[in-house]
C-alpha positions in Angstrom: -0.1 -0.2 0.1 1.2 3.6 -0.6 0.0 6.8 0.8 -0.5 9.2 -2.4 -2.5 11.8 -0.1 0.1 14.5 -1.2 -0.2 13.9 -4.5 -4.2 13.5 -4.1 -4.2 16.8 -2.2 -2.4 18.8 -4.7 -5.2 18.2 -7.3 -7.5 20.0 -4.6 -5.4 22.7 -4.3 -4.0 21.8 -1.2 -0.1 22.7 -1.1 1.3 22.0 2.4 0.5 19.9 5.6 -0.6 22.9 7.4 -3.2 23.4 4.8 -4.4 19.9 4.8 -4.5 19.9 8.9 -6.6 23.1 8.9 -9.2 21.9 5.9 -9.5 18.7 7.7 -9.3 19.6 11.3 -7.0 16.5 12.0 -4.3 16.9 14.5 -1.5 18.8 13.1 1.1 15.9 14.1 -1.4 13.4 12.2 -1.7 15.9 9.3 1.9 16.2 9.0 2.9 12.7 8.8 0.2 11.7 6.6 1.3 14.5 4.3 5.2 13.8 4.3 5.2 9.9 4.6 4.3 7.4 1.9 4.7 4.6 4.2 2.2 6.0 6.8 -1.2 5.3 6.5 -4.3 6.9 7.9 -6.6 4.7 10.5 -10.7 4.5 9.7 -11.8 7.3 11.2 -8.7 9.6 9.5 -9.8 7.9 6.0 -13.5 8.9 7.0 -12.6 12.7 7.6 -10.7 12.9 4.4 -13.5 11.3 2.6 -16.3 13.5 4.3 -13.9 16.6 3.7 -12.9 15.7 0.0 -16.1 14.0 -1.0 -14.0 11.0 -2.2 -13.2 7.5 -1.8 -10.1 5.7 0.3 -8.6 4.6 -3.3 -7.9 8.0 -4.2 -5.5 8.7 -1.7 -4.4 5.3 -1.0 -2.8 2.9 -3.7 -2.1 -0.3 -3.9 1.3 -1.8 -4.8 2.2 -5.4 -4.8 5.2 -6.5 -3.0 8.5 -7.3 -5.1 8.8 -10.9 -6.0 10.2 -13.0 -3.7 9.7 -10.5 -0.6 6.2 -11.9 -0.2 6.4 -11.4 3.4 8.8 -10.3 5.4 9.6 -11.6 8.9 8.0 -8.5 10.5 4.9 -8.8 8.5 3.8 -12.0 9.7 1.5 -11.9 12.6 2.8 -13.2 16.1 1.2 -16.5 16.7 0.2 -17.2 20.7 0.3 -20.2 22.5 -1.6 -20.7 25.5 -1.4 -23.0 28.3 -2.9 -24.1 31.2 -1.8 -26.7 33.2 -5.0 -27.2 34.8 -7.4 -27.1 31.5 -5.2 -28.5 28.8 -6.2 -31.5 27.1 -3.2 -34.3 26.4 -3.9 -36.8 23.9 -2.6 -40.0 25.1 -0.1 -41.7 22.5 -0.1 -44.9 24.6 -3.7 -45.2 24.7 -5.7 -47.5 22.1 -7.5 -44.7 20.4 -5.9 -41.4 19.7 -9.5 -40.1 20.7 -9.2 -40.7 24.4 -8.0 -37.7 26.0 -6.4 -37.3 29.7 -6.8 -33.9 31.1 -4.0 -32.9 32.9 
């Protein structure tokens, strides 16, 4: 995803981050960050504000670009997996039982 907000705003006559901040009422830090950094994406509430103020759809200021081939998913992009264990409620399948469907509760 690429934030093309700066290019989009130029077509609407908004030439600075300060003008963007004033026109939308977004916090100044948020407006400056979105305006100046293409790798920063607006949250849902901010998207709704931009859409309402400029009467547009999110696709007009956000653009999808696929990752490079071979870089499909970097380690930092992967969602962490969470393992939960509770010794009192964990159900263990007994390998030595006649059927794997019999479970022991620890």
